SEGUMAR-629442 format. One line per field, with one value per residue: residue in three letters; x, y, z of N, C-alpha, C in turn; residue number from 1. Coordinates in steps of 0.001 Angstrom, whole numbers, padded with zeros to 6 digits. Layout:
BEGIN
type	(Ala,...)
n_u	(X,...)
n_v	(Y,...)
n_w	(Z,...)
ca_u	(X,...)
ca_v	(Y,...)
ca_w	(Z,...)
c_u	(X,...)
c_v	(Y,...)
c_w	(Z,...)
seq	(NUM,...)
! end
This chain:
BEGIN
type	(Unk,Unk,Unk,Unk,Unk,Unk,Unk,Unk,Unk,Unk,Unk,Unk,Unk,Unk,Unk,Unk,Unk,Unk,Unk,Unk,Unk,Unk,Unk,Unk,Unk,Unk,Unk,Unk,Unk,Unk,Unk,Unk,Unk,Unk,Unk,Unk,Unk,Unk,Unk,Unk,Unk,Unk,Unk,Unk,Unk,Unk,Unk,Unk,Unk,Unk,Unk,Unk,Unk,Unk,Unk,Unk,Unk,Unk,Unk,Unk,Unk,Unk,Unk,Unk,Unk,Unk,Unk,Unk,Unk,Unk,Unk,Unk,Unk,Unk,Unk,Unk,Unk,Unk,Unk,Unk,Unk,Unk,Unk,Unk,Unk,Unk,Unk,Unk,Unk,Unk,Unk,Unk,Unk,Unk,Unk,Unk,Unk,Unk,Unk,Unk,Unk,Unk,Unk,Unk,Unk,Unk,Unk,Unk,Unk,Unk,Unk,Unk,Unk,Unk,Unk,Unk,Unk,Unk,Unk,Unk,Unk,Unk,Unk,Unk,Unk,Unk,Unk,Unk,Unk,Unk,Unk,Unk,Unk,Unk,Unk,Unk,Unk,Unk,Unk,Unk,Unk)
n_u	(000833,000340,000155,-001339,-001015,-001154,-002433,-003571,-006052,-007367,-010292,-011172,-014051,-016323,-017824,-016304,-016142,-014667,-013632,-012330,-010426,-009092,-006639,-005833,-003711,-003395,-000912,-000674,000130,-000315,-002154,-005495,-005566,-007096,-006432,-005178,-007342,-008929,-007419,-007928,-010802,-011847,-010852,-011871,-014634,-016099,-015476,-014004,-012752,-010800,-009584,-007181,-007695,-006968,-008719,-011095,-014545,-017791,-019753,-019052,-019109,-017185,-016096,-015357,-014291,-011620,-008833,-008701,-011130,-013378,-012672,-012558,-015183,-016545,-015416,-016427,-019205,-019327,-018554,-020325,-019880,-020130,-019900,-018728,-018869,-018041,-020034,-018579,-015465,-012386,-009806,-007528,-005835,-002988,-002878,-005139,-008657,-010570,-011394,-013031,-011161,-010756,-012286,-014609,-014839,-017020,-017783,-020364,-021016,-022727,-022701,-022585,-023341,-020511,-018340,-016414,-013783,-012239,-009653,-006922,-003627,-003205,-003276,-005326,-008464,-009521,-011916,-014858,-016814,-019499,-020026,-021978,-022073,-023388,-023327,-023464,-024644,-026557,-025197,-024647,-026527)
n_v	(-001166,002293,004538,003893,002278,-001013,-003850,-007089,-009716,-012580,-014451,-017502,-018810,-021618,-021648,-020669,-017944,-014898,-013177,-010232,-008728,-005687,-003544,-000210,002593,005858,008012,011371,013366,012204,011660,010381,007528,006240,003833,002338,001745,000370,-001976,-003325,-003415,-004374,-006898,-008696,-010509,-009693,-007048,-005618,-002752,-000934,001950,004664,007006,009551,011504,013954,014660,016078,014211,012032,012946,014972,018346,019735,019630,018036,017824,015099,014097,014567,013076,010491,010048,010227,008001,005923,006199,005797,003131,001706,001373,001130,003567,003778,005313,006786,008591,010333,012209,010715,011393,013378,015963,017910,020560,021382,021141,018378,015448,013099,010705,008046,005487,003106,001220,-000668,-003528,-005394,-006306,-006281,-004006,-002901,000257,002298,002768,005001,004459,005511,004096,003838,005197,007388,009762,009028,007428,004074,002465,000562,-002072,-004254,-006965,-008636,-011359,-012624,-015304,-015297,-017470,-020194,-022614,-026148,-028511)
n_w	(000000,-000544,001281,003571,006646,007882,009709,009426,009684,008274,008046,006827,005623,005695,003338,001275,001523,002686,005588,006502,008984,009875,011147,011059,010217,009206,008468,009735,007891,005480,002445,001844,-000082,-002820,-004114,-002127,-000424,-002263,-002649,-000316,000042,-002393,-002713,-000882,000515,002827,005106,008003,008904,011061,012682,013088,010932,010426,009382,009057,009316,009289,009018,010555,013174,013654,014201,012014,008525,006989,004634,004062,004859,003101,000657,001774,002722,000248,-001067,000531,000101,-002700,-002812,-001321,001471,005007,007583,010824,013942,017102,019600,021102,021181,019972,019843,021573,021279,022390,021641,020227,019289,020554,018603,016353,015213,015042,013556,012110,009140,007207,005220,004097,006718,009773,012383,015806,017420,017603,020383,022230,024431,027374,028166,027936,028428,026545,023800,022261,022324,022299,020108,020554,019213,018399,016210,013695,011541,008642,006560,002973,001770,002990,005269,004859,006751)
ca_u	(000000,001134,000164,-002033,-000320,-002207,-002213,-004850,-006274,-008463,-010933,-011734,-015247,-016578,-018482,-015337,-016169,-013578,-013940,-011062,-010334,-007883,-006350,-005127,-003259,-002990,-000136,-001404,000494,-000567,-003506,-006247,-005280,-008158,-005899,-004970,-008639,-009351,-006717,-008579,-012235,-012234,-010291,-012458,-016089,-016554,-014342,-014147,-011540,-010889,-008321,-006968,-007550,-006601,-009658,-012190,-015738,-018968,-020557,-018727,-019068,-016126,-016626,-014900,-013927,-010254,-008561,-008935,-012503,-014271,-012411,-012901,-016634,-016904,-015037,-017381,-020480,-019154,-018315,-021360,-019299,-020725,-018958,-019168,-018109,-018637,-020630,-017579,-014160,-011420,-008467,-007441,-004517,-002610,-002945,-006319,-009941,-010762,-012136,-013200,-010250,-010770,-013589,-014641,-015487,-017390,-018377,-021168,-021027,-023534,-022005,-023274,-022846,-019162,-018213,-015042,-013544,-011004,-008995,-005485,-002958,-002813,-004122,-006411,-009264,-009934,-013356,-015373,-018061,-019847,-020478,-022575,-021776,-024254,-022838,-024411,-025371,-026664,-024320,-025398,-026677)
ca_v	(000000,003507,005418,003290,001221,-001937,-005215,-007727,-011146,-013018,-015709,-018185,-019509,-022891,-021453,-019965,-016509,-014422,-012060,-009580,-007744,-004920,-002388,000693,003922,006739,009115,012643,014150,011410,011754,009151,007054,005302,002515,001602,001231,-000620,-003234,-003979,-003658,-005107,-008252,-009531,-010540,-008867,-006362,-004730,-001949,-000033,002600,006106,007359,010968,012120,014598,015037,016229,012994,011130,013635,015979,019706,020318,018704,018303,017417,013667,013748,014511,011922,009240,009921,009936,006607,005048,006277,005169,001692,001156,001006,001783,004255,003665,006264,007007,009896,011168,012248,009640,011981,014539,016585,018884,021950,021697,020608,016932,015063,011670,010242,006586,005069,001790,001106,-002070,-004014,-006596,-006714,-005437,-003726,-002054,001628,002378,003463,005364,004132,006099,003028,003855,006468,007844,010855,008395,006403,003036,002293,-000800,-002355,-005655,-007164,-009918,-011705,-013659,-015723,-015035,-018703,-021004,-023773,-027408,-029076)
ca_w	(000000,-000697,002460,004697,007385,008297,010170,009129,009863,007415,008415,005665,006057,005011,002043,000432,001748,003526,006453,006811,010070,009615,011986,010155,010616,008119,009061,009661,006708,004261,001886,001597,-001436,-003218,-004472,-000872,000001,-003262,-002397,000817,-000090,-003605,-002704,000152,000558,003945,005724,009153,008981,012204,012968,013043,009523,010345,008445,009782,008563,010145,008878,011660,014459,013810,014098,010749,007452,006538,003248,003912,005194,001935,-000214,002454,002663,-001147,-001338,001221,-000613,-004017,-002678,-000451,002753,006168,008464,012209,014739,018426,019873,021774,020501,020221,019841,022453,021087,023407,021167,019424,019721,020422,017406,016089,014156,015059,013043,011474,007832,007024,003976,004305,008127,010643,013639,016767,017536,018165,021658,022579,025835,027904,028930,027736,028734,025221,023338,021506,022983,021348,019934,020659,018510,018216,014842,013330,010158,008088,005247,001898,001478,004198,005295,004934,008097)
c_u	(000886,001241,-000371,-001197,-001385,-001660,-003565,-004846,-007487,-008983,-011552,-012874,-015505,-017180,-017625,-015426,-015046,-014059,-012611,-011252,-009036,-007800,-005446,-004691,-002856,-002221,-000806,-001069,000157,-001994,-004172,-005999,-006298,-007614,-005576,-006279,-009165,-008707,-007372,-010013,-012632,-011792,-010984,-013970,-016629,-015346,-014811,-012803,-011725,-009551,-008366,-006684,-007207,-007419,-010820,-013333,-016905,-019864,-020250,-018347,-017890,-016756,-016228,-014617,-012503,-010047,-008733,-010388,-013415,-013951,-012739,-014407,-017094,-016582,-016050,-018736,-020382,-019048,-019257,-020786,-020026,-019618,-019538,-018261,-018810,-019237,-019632,-016277,-013278,-009999,-008479,-006052,-004253,-002855,-004145,-007554,-009999,-011618,-012258,-012298,-010289,-012174,-013478,-015358,-015811,-018008,-019057,-021055,-021918,-022780,-022868,-022719,-021469,-019190,-016741,-014861,-012214,-010246,-007482,-004896,-002346,-003651,-005248,-007147,-009630,-011454,-013687,-016623,-018258,-020319,-021128,-022288,-022709,-023743,-023900,-025189,-025416,-025723,-025142,-025424,-026154)
c_v	(001239,004332,004744,002186,000298,-003263,-005904,-009205,-011515,-014365,-016280,-019059,-020737,-022738,-020640,-018447,-016158,-013223,-011470,-008588,-007000,-003706,-001468,001980,004666,007891,010461,013475,013438,011616,010378,008765,005970,003907,001682,000967,000183,-001975,-004017,-004379,-004419,-006563,-009203,-009406,-009587,-008293,-005564,-004023,-000938,000659,004107,006473,008834,011706,012689,014933,015139,014995,011974,011901,014581,017363,020389,019206,019053,017737,015922,013269,013586,013330,010582,009017,009570,008485,005651,005039,005546,003654,001013,000616,001758,002396,004223,004524,006444,008402,010869,011184,011062,010182,013278,015157,017653,020325,022268,020968,019086,016612,013541,011307,008727,006117,003653,001914,-000367,-002327,-005335,-007181,-005746,-005239,-002831,-000640,001594,003180,003754,005134,004697,005104,003018,005197,007010,009064,010347,007415,005349,003029,000811,-000901,-003856,-005819,-008536,-010133,-012816,-014046,-015520,-016294,-019548,-022218,-025045,-027931,-030492)
c_w	(000000,000577,003716,005331,007953,008790,010019,009474,009022,007909,007148,006146,005193,003615,001070,000531,002711,004335,006909,007944,009861,010538,011173,010836,009352,008754,008789,008421,005398,003757,001828,000143,-001788,-003508,-003227,-000419,-000969,-003016,-001270,000472,-001345,-003564,-001739,000171,001605,004667,006938,009284,010105,012378,012945,011594,009332,009298,009241,008834,009535,010086,009964,012922,014671,013661,012792,009738,007035,005134,003027,004137,003997,001016,000452,002436,001253,-001492,-000702,000521,-001949,-003939,-001696,000870,003864,007019,009873,013073,016085,018554,020491,020986,020883,020323,020636,022335,022146,022968,020282,019971,019576,019191,017321,014911,014013,014712,012501,010134,007635,005664,004303,005710,008888,011942,014516,016701,018182,019455,021891,024075,026309,028779,028790,028140,027443,024867,022433,022406,021943,021207,020021,019818,018458,016793,014711,011860,009738,006732,004180,001503,002741,004125,005426,006381,008152)
seq	(1,2,3,4,5,6,7,8,9,10,11,12,13,14,15,16,17,18,19,20,21,22,23,24,25,26,27,28,29,30,31,32,33,34,35,36,37,38,39,40,41,42,43,44,45,46,47,48,49,50,51,52,53,54,55,56,57,58,59,60,61,62,63,64,65,66,67,68,69,70,71,72,73,74,75,76,77,78,79,80,81,82,83,84,85,86,87,88,89,90,91,92,93,94,95,96,97,98,99,100,101,102,103,104,105,106,107,108,109,110,111,112,113,114,115,116,117,118,119,120,121,122,123,124,125,126,127,128,129,130,131,132,133,134,135,136,137,138,139,140,141)
! end
């Protein structure tokens, strides 16, 4: 990938479907690159991508829109991805306003409302979500 840093685990299901879990980080100076996202979302049946995408948009509870926010939202709309975000900020910088930088993007997975939890001694709070996955074809009994 060109800009996006990621660690992933793929679960191969009995019906030849794949469920990809991916933890991502987009460095703050890096732009959102469509080809990075294409490599993830076009290659797998179902995806749960969670991380700090350093992208702000009012659509996911930020008070402003930055240069990465609009292209990320457009990509999600164009590719029928769901965006999941908490009601509270996840990032608490020392010199600016708190914001929601940690979000989840999903493809063909239902997830609960994201919750930001102040459990780490970091300027970022992790987000929690529950998900359900229903295979596209029923498995034989």
